[in-house]
Jmol script that loads the backbone (N, CA, C; Angstrom):
load data "model"
ATOM      1  N   MET A   1       0.902  -1.160   0.143  1.00  0.00           N
ATOM      2  CA  MET A   1      -0.067   0.092   0.024  1.00  0.00           C
ATOM      3  C   MET A   1       1.055   1.431  -0.069  1.00  0.00           C
ATOM      4  N   SER A   2       0.415   2.110  -0.659  1.00  0.00           N
ATOM      5  CA  SER A   2       1.336   3.432  -0.706  1.00  0.00           C
ATOM      6  C   SER A   2       1.069   4.314   0.615  1.00  0.00           C
ATOM      7  N   ALA A   3       1.799   5.388   0.687  1.00  0.00           N
ATOM      8  CA  ALA A   3       1.708   6.177   1.725  1.00  0.00           C
ATOM      9  C   ALA A   3       0.447   6.512   2.090  1.00  0.00           C
ATOM     10  N   THR A   4      -0.139   7.083   3.213  1.00  0.00           N
ATOM     11  CA  THR A   4      -1.484   7.609   3.381  1.00  0.00           C
ATOM     12  C   THR A   4      -1.278   9.052   3.239  1.00  0.00           C
ATOM     13  N   GLY A   5      -2.421   9.445   2.505  1.00  0.00           N
ATOM     14  CA  GLY A   5      -2.699  10.827   2.313  1.00  0.00           C
ATOM     15  C   GLY A   5      -3.838  11.393   3.139  1.00  0.00           C
ATOM     16  N   LEU A   6      -4.234  12.524   2.963  1.00  0.00           N
ATOM     17  CA  LEU A   6      -5.410  13.119   3.588  1.00  0.00           C
ATOM     18  C   LEU A   6      -5.925  14.502   2.803  1.00  0.00           C
ATOM     19  N   TYR A   7      -7.387  14.393   2.928  1.00  0.00           N
ATOM     20  CA  TYR A   7      -7.844  15.626   2.216  1.00  0.00           C
ATOM     21  C   TYR A   7      -9.020  16.266   2.893  1.00  0.00           C
ATOM     22  N   GLY A   8      -9.240  17.452   3.357  1.00  0.00           N
ATOM     23  CA  GLY A   8     -10.563  17.628   4.049  1.00  0.00           C
ATOM     24  C   GLY A   8     -10.087  18.864   4.956  1.00  0.00           C
ATOM     25  N   LYS A   9     -10.773  18.956   5.977  1.00  0.00           N
ATOM     26  CA  LYS A   9     -10.924  20.152   7.000  1.00  0.00           C
ATOM     27  C   LYS A   9     -10.505  19.673   8.169  1.00  0.00           C
ATOM     28  N   LEU A  10      -9.638  20.495   8.828  1.00  0.00           N
ATOM     29  CA  LEU A  10      -9.001  20.059  10.436  1.00  0.00           C
ATOM     30  C   LEU A  10      -9.306  21.442  11.365  1.00  0.00           C
ATOM     31  N   PRO A  11      -9.689  21.182  12.681  1.00  0.00           N
ATOM     32  CA  PRO A  11     -10.008  22.358  13.164  1.00  0.00           C
ATOM     33  C   PRO A  11      -8.784  23.186  13.640  1.00  0.00           C
ATOM     34  N   ALA A  12      -7.586  22.856  13.222  1.00  0.00           N
ATOM     35  CA  ALA A  12      -6.311  23.745  13.318  1.00  0.00           C
ATOM     36  C   ALA A  12      -5.889  24.280  12.210  1.00  0.00           C
ATOM     37  N   HIS A  13      -6.970  24.214  11.016  1.00  0.00           N
ATOM     38  CA  HIS A  13      -6.521  24.668   9.776  1.00  0.00           C
ATOM     39  C   HIS A  13      -7.572  25.573   9.359  1.00  0.00           C
ATOM     40  N   GLY A  14      -7.544  26.774   8.773  1.00  0.00           N
ATOM     41  CA  GLY A  14      -8.534  27.581   8.259  1.00  0.00           C
ATOM     42  C   GLY A  14      -9.459  27.304   7.074  1.00  0.00           C
ATOM     43  N   ASP A  15      -8.691  26.247   6.271  1.00  0.00           N
ATOM     44  CA  ASP A  15      -9.277  25.893   5.072  1.00  0.00           C
ATOM     45  C   ASP A  15      -8.954  24.276   4.881  1.00  0.00           C
ATOM     46  N   PHE A  16      -9.129  23.910   3.582  1.00  0.00           N
ATOM     47  CA  PHE A  16      -8.843  22.664   3.155  1.00  0.00           C
ATOM     48  C   PHE A  16      -7.331  22.277   3.363  1.00  0.00           C
ATOM     49  N   ILE A  17      -7.167  20.978   3.486  1.00  0.00           N
ATOM     50  CA  ILE A  17      -5.823  20.795   3.486  1.00  0.00           C
ATOM     51  C   ILE A  17      -5.788  19.334   2.673  1.00  0.00           C
ATOM     52  N   ARG A  18      -4.384  19.171   2.039  1.00  0.00           N
ATOM     53  CA  ARG A  18      -4.258  18.201   1.122  1.00  0.00           C
ATOM     54  C   ARG A  18      -3.050  17.711   1.233  1.00  0.00           C
ATOM     55  N   ARG A  19      -2.780  16.366   1.552  1.00  0.00           N
ATOM     56  CA  ARG A  19      -1.318  15.882   1.508  1.00  0.00           C
ATOM     57  C   ARG A  19      -1.363  14.461   0.953  1.00  0.00           C
ATOM     58  N   ASN A  20      -0.584  14.069  -0.059  1.00  0.00           N
ATOM     59  CA  ASN A  20      -0.274  12.756  -0.508  1.00  0.00           C
ATOM     60  C   ASN A  20      -1.444  12.112  -1.068  1.00  0.00           C
ATOM     61  N   LEU A  21      -2.440  12.805  -1.905  1.00  0.00           N
ATOM     62  CA  LEU A  21      -3.465  12.081  -2.350  1.00  0.00           C
ATOM     63  C   LEU A  21      -3.530  12.500  -4.053  1.00  0.00           C
ATOM     64  N   PRO A  22      -3.724  11.634  -4.918  1.00  0.00           N
ATOM     65  CA  PRO A  22      -3.734  12.090  -6.229  1.00  0.00           C
ATOM     66  C   PRO A  22      -4.549  13.161  -6.492  1.00  0.00           C
ATOM     67  N   ALA A  23      -4.380  13.795  -7.439  1.00  0.00           N
ATOM     68  CA  ALA A  23      -5.458  15.205  -7.674  1.00  0.00           C
ATOM     69  C   ALA A  23      -6.772  14.664  -8.067  1.00  0.00           C
ATOM     70  N   ASP A  24      -6.735  13.233  -9.073  1.00  0.00           N
ATOM     71  CA  ASP A  24      -8.048  12.929  -9.468  1.00  0.00           C
ATOM     72  C   ASP A  24      -8.885  12.568  -8.345  1.00  0.00           C
ATOM     73  N   ALA A  25      -8.249  12.053  -7.342  1.00  0.00           N
ATOM     74  CA  ALA A  25      -9.082  11.328  -6.135  1.00  0.00           C
ATOM     75  C   ALA A  25      -9.635  12.687  -5.347  1.00  0.00           C
ATOM     76  N   VAL A  26      -8.835  13.714  -5.118  1.00  0.00           N
ATOM     77  CA  VAL A  26      -9.331  14.757  -4.443  1.00  0.00           C
ATOM     78  C   VAL A  26     -10.428  15.455  -5.188  1.00  0.00           C
ATOM     79  N   ALA A  27     -10.366  15.713  -6.689  1.00  0.00           N
ATOM     80  CA  ALA A  27     -11.555  16.330  -7.099  1.00  0.00           C
ATOM     81  C   ALA A  27     -12.642  15.539  -6.954  1.00  0.00           C
ATOM     82  N   ALA A  28     -12.529  14.159  -7.231  1.00  0.00           N
ATOM     83  CA  ALA A  28     -13.876  13.484  -7.108  1.00  0.00           C
ATOM     84  C   ALA A  28     -14.457  13.317  -5.521  1.00  0.00           C
ATOM     85  N   TRP A  29     -13.568  13.209  -4.642  1.00  0.00           N
ATOM     86  CA  TRP A  29     -13.979  13.191  -3.283  1.00  0.00           C
ATOM     87  C   TRP A  29     -14.751  14.665  -2.858  1.00  0.00           C
ATOM     88  N   ASP A  30     -14.037  15.878  -3.094  1.00  0.00           N
ATOM     89  CA  ASP A  30     -14.517  17.016  -2.999  1.00  0.00           C
ATOM     90  C   ASP A  30     -16.002  17.308  -3.528  1.00  0.00           C
ATOM     91  N   GLY A  31     -16.257  16.899  -4.608  1.00  0.00           N
ATOM     92  CA  GLY A  31     -17.419  16.906  -5.438  1.00  0.00           C
ATOM     93  C   GLY A  31     -18.393  16.010  -4.553  1.00  0.00           C
ATOM     94  N   TRP A  32     -18.149  14.908  -4.428  1.00  0.00           N
ATOM     95  CA  TRP A  32     -19.205  13.953  -3.702  1.00  0.00           C
ATOM     96  C   TRP A  32     -19.309  14.542  -2.481  1.00  0.00           C
ATOM     97  N   ALA A  33     -18.303  14.928  -1.496  1.00  0.00           N
ATOM     98  CA  ALA A  33     -18.616  15.457  -0.267  1.00  0.00           C
ATOM     99  C   ALA A  33     -19.449  16.604  -0.069  1.00  0.00           C
ATOM    100  N   ALA A  34     -19.214  17.598  -0.957  1.00  0.00           N
ATOM    101  CA  ALA A  34     -19.921  18.782  -1.199  1.00  0.00           C
ATOM    102  C   ALA A  34     -21.456  18.723  -1.314  1.00  0.00           C
ATOM    103  N   SER A  35     -21.759  17.471  -2.412  1.00  0.00           N
ATOM    104  CA  SER A  35     -23.149  16.932  -2.274  1.00  0.00           C
ATOM    105  C   SER A  35     -23.791  16.379  -1.296  1.00  0.00           C
ATOM    106  N   LEU A  36     -22.862  15.495  -0.593  1.00  0.00           N
ATOM    107  CA  LEU A  36     -23.443  15.028   0.525  1.00  0.00           C
ATOM    108  C   LEU A  36     -23.872  15.960   1.590  1.00  0.00           C
ATOM    109  N   LEU A  37     -22.984  16.954   1.946  1.00  0.00           N
ATOM    110  CA  LEU A  37     -23.280  17.928   2.850  1.00  0.00           C
ATOM    111  C   LEU A  37     -24.640  18.834   2.642  1.00  0.00           C
ATOM    112  N   GLN A  38     -24.544  19.188   1.333  1.00  0.00           N
ATOM    113  CA  GLN A  38     -25.804  19.926   0.669  1.00  0.00           C
ATOM    114  C   GLN A  38     -27.269  19.113   0.867  1.00  0.00           C
ATOM    115  N   ALA A  39     -27.075  17.722   0.453  1.00  0.00           N
ATOM    116  CA  ALA A  39     -28.184  17.009   0.680  1.00  0.00           C
ATOM    117  C   ALA A  39     -28.586  16.634   2.064  1.00  0.00           C
ATOM    118  N   GLY A  40     -27.721  16.496   2.914  1.00  0.00           N
ATOM    119  CA  GLY A  40     -28.014  16.411   4.359  1.00  0.00           C
ATOM    120  C   GLY A  40     -28.592  17.465   4.778  1.00  0.00           C
ATOM    121  N   GLN A  41     -28.059  18.698   4.657  1.00  0.00           N
ATOM    122  CA  GLN A  41     -28.733  19.693   5.214  1.00  0.00           C
ATOM    123  C   GLN A  41     -30.066  20.072   4.564  1.00  0.00           C
ATOM    124  N   ALA A  42     -30.170  19.824   3.471  1.00  0.00           N
ATOM    125  CA  ALA A  42     -31.446  20.026   2.770  1.00  0.00           C
ATOM    126  C   ALA A  42     -32.676  19.052   3.166  1.00  0.00           C
ATOM    127  N   GLU A  43     -32.062  17.788   3.677  1.00  0.00           N
ATOM    128  CA  GLU A  43     -33.084  16.705   4.069  1.00  0.00           C
ATOM    129  C   GLU A  43     -33.347  16.989   5.353  1.00  0.00           C
ATOM    130  N   LEU A  44     -32.531  17.218   6.216  1.00  0.00           N
ATOM    131  CA  LEU A  44     -32.539  17.262   7.734  1.00  0.00           C
ATOM    132  C   LEU A  44     -32.938  18.707   8.335  1.00  0.00           C
ATOM    133  N   GLY A  45     -32.385  19.698   7.585  1.00  0.00           N
ATOM    134  CA  GLY A  45     -32.291  20.948   8.322  1.00  0.00           C
ATOM    135  C   GLY A  45     -30.918  21.368   8.807  1.00  0.00           C
ATOM    136  N   ALA A  46     -30.629  22.432   8.871  1.00  0.00           N
ATOM    137  CA  ALA A  46     -29.278  23.029   9.360  1.00  0.00           C
ATOM    138  C   ALA A  46     -28.981  22.300  10.673  1.00  0.00           C
ATOM    139  N   GLN A  47     -29.678  22.535  11.672  1.00  0.00           N
ATOM    140  CA  GLN A  47     -29.441  22.444  13.110  1.00  0.00           C
ATOM    141  C   GLN A  47     -29.467  20.637  13.308  1.00  0.00           C
ATOM    142  N   PRO A  48     -30.324  20.030  12.829  1.00  0.00           N
ATOM    143  CA  PRO A  48     -30.601  18.521  12.981  1.00  0.00           C
ATOM    144  C   PRO A  48     -29.392  17.844  12.156  1.00  0.00           C
ATOM    145  N   PHE A  49     -29.086  18.453  10.837  1.00  0.00           N
ATOM    146  CA  PHE A  49     -27.857  18.025  10.310  1.00  0.00           C
ATOM    147  C   PHE A  49     -26.596  18.325  11.193  1.00  0.00           C
ATOM    148  N   ALA A  50     -26.368  19.448  11.545  1.00  0.00           N
ATOM    149  CA  ALA A  50     -25.128  19.658  12.421  1.00  0.00           C
ATOM    150  C   ALA A  50     -24.892  18.784  13.441  1.00  0.00           C
ATOM    151  N   ARG A  51     -26.037  18.367  14.027  1.00  0.00           N
ATOM    152  CA  ARG A  51     -26.235  17.682  15.362  1.00  0.00           C
ATOM    153  C   ARG A  51     -25.614  15.969  14.689  1.00  0.00           C
ATOM    154  N   ALA A  52     -26.323  15.412  13.681  1.00  0.00           N
ATOM    155  CA  ALA A  52     -25.930  14.254  13.183  1.00  0.00           C
ATOM    156  C   ALA A  52     -24.441  14.159  12.798  1.00  0.00           C
ATOM    157  N   TRP A  53     -24.030  15.263  11.885  1.00  0.00           N
ATOM    158  CA  TRP A  53     -22.817  15.189  11.452  1.00  0.00           C
ATOM    159  C   TRP A  53     -21.716  15.200  12.784  1.00  0.00           C
ATOM    160  N   ASP A  54     -21.924  15.900  13.779  1.00  0.00           N
ATOM    161  CA  ASP A  54     -21.044  15.965  14.817  1.00  0.00           C
ATOM    162  C   ASP A  54     -20.851  14.770  15.612  1.00  0.00           C
ATOM    163  N   ALA A  55     -22.005  13.908  15.481  1.00  0.00           N
ATOM    164  CA  ALA A  55     -22.098  12.587  16.030  1.00  0.00           C
ATOM    165  C   ALA A  55     -21.821  11.430  15.287  1.00  0.00           C
ATOM    166  N   MET A  56     -21.306  11.556  13.904  1.00  0.00           N
ATOM    167  CA  MET A  56     -21.184  10.704  12.795  1.00  0.00           C
ATOM    168  C   MET A  56     -19.908   9.703  13.486  1.00  0.00           C
ATOM    169  N   PRO A  57     -19.886   8.504  13.427  1.00  0.00           N
ATOM    170  CA  PRO A  57     -18.679   7.642  13.647  1.00  0.00           C
ATOM    171  C   PRO A  57     -17.774   7.811  12.356  1.00  0.00           C
ATOM    172  N   CYS A  58     -16.450   7.294  12.569  1.00  0.00           N
ATOM    173  CA  CYS A  58     -15.548   7.249  11.404  1.00  0.00           C
ATOM    174  C   CYS A  58     -16.030   6.110  10.621  1.00  0.00           C
ATOM    175  N   TRP A  59     -16.024   6.089   9.231  1.00  0.00           N
ATOM    176  CA  TRP A  59     -16.340   5.069   8.313  1.00  0.00           C
ATOM    177  C   TRP A  59     -15.148   4.570   7.657  1.00  0.00           C
ATOM    178  N   CYS A  60     -15.110   3.092   7.556  1.00  0.00           N
ATOM    179  CA  CYS A  60     -14.060   2.459   6.804  1.00  0.00           C
ATOM    180  C   CYS A  60     -14.506   2.419   5.331  1.00  0.00           C
ATOM    181  N   LEU A  61     -13.478   2.659   4.574  1.00  0.00           N
ATOM    182  CA  LEU A  61     -13.991   2.620   3.153  1.00  0.00           C
ATOM    183  C   LEU A  61     -13.078   1.759   2.034  1.00  0.00           C
ATOM    184  N   ALA A  62     -13.508   1.311   1.082  1.00  0.00           N
ATOM    185  CA  ALA A  62     -12.489   0.860   0.291  1.00  0.00           C
ATOM    186  C   ALA A  62     -13.267   1.126  -1.318  1.00  0.00           C
ATOM    187  N   LEU A  63     -12.621   1.773  -2.049  1.00  0.00           N
ATOM    188  CA  LEU A  63     -13.221   2.230  -3.206  1.00  0.00           C
ATOM    189  C   LEU A  63     -12.573   1.717  -4.400  1.00  0.00           C
ATOM    190  N   PRO A  64     -13.187   1.011  -5.301  1.00  0.00           N
ATOM    191  CA  PRO A  64     -12.443   0.578  -6.526  1.00  0.00           C
ATOM    192  C   PRO A  64     -11.854   1.564  -7.415  1.00  0.00           C
ATOM    193  N   GLY A  65     -11.064   1.516  -8.291  1.00  0.00           N
ATOM    194  CA  GLY A  65     -10.589   2.181  -9.381  1.00  0.00           C
ATOM    195  C   GLY A  65     -11.701   3.057 -10.041  1.00  0.00           C
ATOM    196  N   GLY A  66     -11.645   4.111 -10.170  1.00  0.00           N
ATOM    197  CA  GLY A  66     -12.727   4.709 -11.063  1.00  0.00           C
ATOM    198  C   GLY A  66     -13.842   5.418 -10.163  1.00  0.00           C
ATOM    199  N   ALA A  67     -14.006   5.113  -8.866  1.00  0.00           N
ATOM    200  CA  ALA A  67     -14.953   5.658  -8.149  1.00  0.00           C
ATOM    201  C   ALA A  67     -14.456   7.016  -7.437  1.00  0.00           C
ATOM    202  N   CYS A  68     -13.318   7.031  -7.290  1.00  0.00           N
ATOM    203  CA  CYS A  68     -12.802   8.376  -6.685  1.00  0.00           C
ATOM    204  C   CYS A  68     -11.296   8.405  -7.159  1.00  0.00           C
ATOM    205  N   GLY A  69     -11.304   8.583  -8.503  1.00  0.00           N
ATOM    206  CA  GLY A  69     -10.118   8.846  -9.153  1.00  0.00           C
ATOM    207  C   GLY A  69      -9.582   7.409  -9.865  1.00  0.00           C
ATOM    208  N   ALA A  70      -8.529   7.443 -10.347  1.00  0.00           N
ATOM    209  CA  ALA A  70      -8.216   6.240 -11.308  1.00  0.00           C
ATOM    210  C   ALA A  70      -7.656   5.098 -10.422  1.00  0.00           C
ATOM    211  N   ALA A  71      -7.182   5.250  -9.323  1.00  0.00           N
ATOM    212  CA  ALA A  71      -6.637   4.250  -8.426  1.00  0.00           C
ATOM    213  C   ALA A  71      -7.627   3.760  -7.403  1.00  0.00           C
ATOM    214  N   PRO A  72      -7.791   2.760  -7.033  1.00  0.00           N
ATOM    215  CA  PRO A  72      -8.658   2.028  -5.855  1.00  0.00           C
ATOM    216  C   PRO A  72      -7.887   2.902  -4.556  1.00  0.00           C
ATOM    217  N   LEU A  73      -8.679   3.118  -3.634  1.00  0.00           N
ATOM    218  CA  LEU A  73      -8.361   3.634  -2.494  1.00  0.00           C
ATOM    219  C   LEU A  73      -8.998   2.835  -1.074  1.00  0.00           C
ATOM    220  N   CYS A  74      -8.075   2.832   0.004  1.00  0.00           N
ATOM    221  CA  CYS A  74      -8.695   2.218   1.216  1.00  0.00           C
ATOM    222  C   CYS A  74      -8.522   3.277   2.169  1.00  0.00           C
ATOM    223  N   GLY A  75      -9.454   3.584   2.955  1.00  0.00           N
ATOM    224  CA  GLY A  75      -9.092   4.493   4.034  1.00  0.00           C
ATOM    225  C   GLY A  75     -10.313   4.552   5.154  1.00  0.00           C
ATOM    226  N   VAL A  76     -10.287   5.935   5.747  1.00  0.00           N
ATOM    227  CA  VAL A  76     -11.560   6.140   6.596  1.00  0.00           C
ATOM    228  C   VAL A  76     -12.041   7.795   6.374  1.00  0.00           C
ATOM    229  N   MET A  77     -12.977   7.854   6.635  1.00  0.00           N
ATOM    230  CA  MET A  77     -13.929   9.038   6.371  1.00  0.00           C
ATOM    231  C   MET A  77     -14.234   9.507   7.827  1.00  0.00           C
ATOM    232  N   ALA A  78     -13.894  10.839   8.438  1.00  0.00           N
ATOM    233  CA  ALA A  78     -14.397  11.130   9.650  1.00  0.00           C
ATOM    234  C   ALA A  78     -15.153  12.649   9.502  1.00  0.00           C
ATOM    235  N   ALA A  79     -16.061  12.696  10.213  1.00  0.00           N
ATOM    236  CA  ALA A  79     -16.706  14.091  10.243  1.00  0.00           C
ATOM    237  C   ALA A  79     -15.736  15.085  10.779  1.00  0.00           C
ATOM    238  N   SER A  80     -15.534  16.192  10.354  1.00  0.00           N
ATOM    239  CA  SER A  80     -14.544  17.217  10.764  1.00  0.00           C
ATOM    240  C   SER A  80     -15.009  18.603  10.465  1.00  0.00           C
ATOM    241  N   ARG A  81     -14.191  19.444  10.848  1.00  0.00           N
ATOM    242  CA  ARG A  81     -14.461  20.942  10.489  1.00  0.00           C
ATOM    243  C   ARG A  81     -13.402  21.809  10.410  1.00  0.00           C
ATOM    244  N   ASP A  82     -13.328  23.153   9.711  1.00  0.00           N
ATOM    245  CA  ASP A  82     -12.117  23.897   9.838  1.00  0.00           C
ATOM    246  C   ASP A  82     -12.113  24.714  11.088  1.00  0.00           C
ATOM    247  N   ALA A  83     -11.105  25.690  11.186  1.00  0.00           N
ATOM    248  CA  ALA A  83     -10.916  26.661  12.370  1.00  0.00           C
ATOM    249  C   ALA A  83     -12.092  27.470  12.641  1.00  0.00           C
ATOM    250  N   VAL A  84     -12.889  27.871  11.481  1.00  0.00           N
ATOM    251  CA  VAL A  84     -13.912  28.663  11.763  1.00  0.00           C
ATOM    252  C   VAL A  84     -15.364  27.925  11.995  1.00  0.00           C
ATOM    253  N   GLY A  85     -15.420  26.504  11.949  1.00  0.00           N
ATOM    254  CA  GLY A  85     -16.438  25.786  12.102  1.00  0.00           C
ATOM    255  C   GLY A  85     -17.342  25.290  10.923  1.00  0.00           C
ATOM    256  N   ARG A  86     -16.435  25.345   9.637  1.00  0.00           N
ATOM    257  CA  ARG A  86     -17.388  24.924   8.411  1.00  0.00           C
ATOM    258  C   ARG A  86     -17.016  23.518   8.281  1.00  0.00           C
ATOM    259  N   ARG A  87     -18.007  22.542   8.252  1.00  0.00           N
ATOM    260  CA  ARG A  87     -18.144  21.051   8.094  1.00  0.00           C
ATOM    261  C   ARG A  87     -17.809  20.679   6.796  1.00  0.00           C
ATOM    262  N   PHE A  88     -16.848  19.620   6.989  1.00  0.00           N
ATOM    263  CA  PHE A  88     -16.432  18.846   5.744  1.00  0.00           C
ATOM    264  C   PHE A  88     -15.872  17.425   6.094  1.00  0.00           C
ATOM    265  N   PRO A  89     -15.962  16.513   5.541  1.00  0.00           N
ATOM    266  CA  PRO A  89     -15.294  15.051   5.824  1.00  0.00           C
ATOM    267  C   PRO A  89     -13.934  15.290   5.659  1.00  0.00           C
ATOM    268  N   LEU A  90     -13.181  14.597   6.642  1.00  0.00           N
ATOM    269  CA  LEU A  90     -11.733  14.370   6.327  1.00  0.00           C
ATOM    270  C   LEU A  90     -11.463  13.043   5.938  1.00  0.00           C
ATOM    271  N   LEU A  91     -10.900  12.771   4.895  1.00  0.00           N
ATOM    272  CA  LEU A  91     -10.340  11.503   4.298  1.00  0.00           C
ATOM    273  C   LEU A  91      -9.110  11.199   4.493  1.00  0.00           C
ATOM    274  N   LEU A  92      -8.815  10.056   5.016  1.00  0.00           N
ATOM    275  CA  LEU A  92      -7.527   9.383   5.281  1.00  0.00           C
ATOM    276  C   LEU A  92      -7.323   8.223   4.396  1.00  0.00           C
ATOM    277  N   ALA A  93      -6.617   8.461   3.420  1.00  0.00           N
ATOM    278  CA  ALA A  93      -6.568   7.104   2.806  1.00  0.00           C
ATOM    279  C   ALA A  93      -5.470   6.838   1.755  1.00  0.00           C
ATOM    280  N   ALA A  94      -5.271   5.644   1.205  1.00  0.00           N
ATOM    281  CA  ALA A  94      -3.970   5.384   0.342  1.00  0.00           C
ATOM    282  C   ALA A  94      -4.401   4.623  -0.768  1.00  0.00           C
ATOM    283  N   PRO A  95      -3.640   4.857  -1.964  1.00  0.00           N
ATOM    284  CA  PRO A  95      -3.916   4.220  -3.027  1.00  0.00           C
ATOM    285  C   PRO A  95      -3.570   2.605  -2.697  1.00  0.00           C
ATOM    286  N   VAL A  96      -4.220   1.826  -3.160  1.00  0.00           N
ATOM    287  CA  VAL A  96      -3.891   0.266  -3.150  1.00  0.00           C
ATOM    288  C   VAL A  96      -3.575  -0.389  -4.464  1.00  0.00           C
ATOM    289  N   ALA A  97      -2.731  -1.473  -4.201  1.00  0.00           N
ATOM    290  CA  ALA A  97      -2.174  -2.041  -5.587  1.00  0.00           C
ATOM    291  C   ALA A  97      -3.463  -2.485  -6.432  1.00  0.00           C
ATOM    292  N   ASP A  98      -3.282  -2.801  -7.509  1.00  0.00           N
ATOM    293  CA  ASP A  98      -4.233  -3.424  -8.432  1.00  0.00           C
ATOM    294  C   ASP A  98      -4.574  -4.679  -8.007  1.00  0.00           C
ATOM    295  N   ALA A  99      -3.725  -5.494  -7.423  1.00  0.00           N
ATOM    296  CA  ALA A  99      -4.007  -6.714  -6.997  1.00  0.00           C
ATOM    297  C   ALA A  99      -4.988  -6.758  -5.775  1.00  0.00           C
ATOM    298  N   ALA A 100      -5.079  -5.750  -4.991  1.00  0.00           N
ATOM    299  CA  ALA A 100      -6.096  -5.546  -3.888  1.00  0.00           C
ATOM    300  C   ALA A 100      -7.657  -5.325  -4.493  1.00  0.00           C
ATOM    301  N   GLU A 101      -7.485  -4.616  -5.741  1.00  0.00           N
ATOM    302  CA  GLU A 101      -8.842  -4.322  -6.131  1.00  0.00           C
ATOM    303  C   GLU A 101      -9.599  -5.543  -6.781  1.00  0.00           C
ATOM    304  N   GLY A 102      -8.667  -6.614  -7.280  1.00  0.00           N
ATOM    305  CA  GLY A 102      -9.190  -7.872  -7.639  1.00  0.00           C
ATOM    306  C   GLY A 102      -9.618  -8.682  -6.522  1.00  0.00           C
ATOM    307  N   TRP A 103      -9.006  -8.530  -5.513  1.00  0.00           N
ATOM    308  CA  TRP A 103      -9.483  -9.182  -4.193  1.00  0.00           C
ATOM    309  C   TRP A 103     -10.641  -8.857  -3.642  1.00  0.00           C
ATOM    310  N   PHE A 104     -11.035  -7.241  -3.757  1.00  0.00           N
ATOM    311  CA  PHE A 104     -12.311  -7.011  -3.521  1.00  0.00           C
ATOM    312  C   PHE A 104     -13.267  -7.278  -4.315  1.00  0.00           C
ATOM    313  N   ASP A 105     -13.119  -7.450  -5.633  1.00  0.00           N
ATOM    314  CA  ASP A 105     -13.984  -7.997  -6.556  1.00  0.00           C
ATOM    315  C   ASP A 105     -14.197  -9.176  -6.351  1.00  0.00           C
ATOM    316  N   ALA A 106     -13.203 -10.232  -6.085  1.00  0.00           N
ATOM    317  CA  ALA A 106     -13.395 -11.691  -5.792  1.00  0.00           C
ATOM    318  C   ALA A 106     -14.357 -11.816  -4.516  1.00  0.00           C
ATOM    319  N   LEU A 107     -14.060 -11.039  -3.452  1.00  0.00           N
ATOM    320  CA  LEU A 107     -15.010 -11.024  -2.228  1.00  0.00           C
ATOM    321  C   LEU A 107     -16.330 -11.024  -2.520  1.00  0.00           C
ATOM    322  N   ALA A 108     -16.606  -9.736  -3.447  1.00  0.00           N
ATOM    323  CA  ALA A 108     -17.926  -9.261  -3.773  1.00  0.00           C
ATOM    324  C   ALA A 108     -18.642 -10.403  -4.463  1.00  0.00           C
ATOM    325  N   GLU A 109     -17.918 -11.169  -5.513  1.00  0.00           N
ATOM    326  CA  GLU A 109     -18.597 -12.085  -6.153  1.00  0.00           C
ATOM    327  C   GLU A 109     -18.983 -13.200  -5.192  1.00  0.00           C
ATOM    328  N   ALA A 110     -17.986 -13.619  -4.318  1.00  0.00           N
ATOM    329  CA  ALA A 110     -18.362 -14.647  -3.471  1.00  0.00           C
ATOM    330  C   ALA A 110     -19.422 -14.475  -2.494  1.00  0.00           C
ATOM    331  N   ALA A 111     -19.654 -13.117  -2.192  1.00  0.00           N
ATOM    332  CA  ALA A 111     -20.930 -12.692  -1.279  1.00  0.00           C
ATOM    333  C   ALA A 111     -22.144 -12.705  -2.068  1.00  0.00           C
ATOM    334  N   ARG A 112     -22.039 -12.307  -3.373  1.00  0.00           N
ATOM    335  CA  ARG A 112     -23.355 -12.612  -4.067  1.00  0.00           C
ATOM    336  C   ARG A 112     -23.517 -13.993  -4.391  1.00  0.00           C
ATOM    337  N   ALA A 113     -22.639 -14.749  -4.479  1.00  0.00           N
ATOM    338  CA  ALA A 113     -22.915 -16.191  -4.906  1.00  0.00           C
ATOM    339  C   ALA A 113     -23.305 -17.217  -3.668  1.00  0.00           C
ATOM    340  N   ALA A 114     -23.268 -16.627  -2.308  1.00  0.00           N
ATOM    341  CA  ALA A 114     -23.348 -17.148  -1.108  1.00  0.00           C
ATOM    342  C   ALA A 114     -25.083 -17.453  -0.946  1.00  0.00           C
TER     343      ALA A 114
END
end "model"
wireframe off; spacefill off
backbone 0.3
color backbone group
């Protein structure tokens, strides 16, 4: 597995931070996360969404190549915010070898066949 990178917001920073993630993964994640925040606020309302967001657990994720940039990614997503309180998920992830993507595909096939 490659070095772990990050993208998102942290309370110690005034805006987005990005380290060690491919640009195409960041662009895809940013678009998806912005849509997530907008839809959540529209569905729940600003205050209920803020409470739900702040209580959200970390989510483990495995994304196939093409879902969030060209390379498959494994990592975690956590609810976070920047220094002035703007909410945005923090992604900690690493690209995984192509062989790992085949492993996920094989597990998915096995699960569907069970």
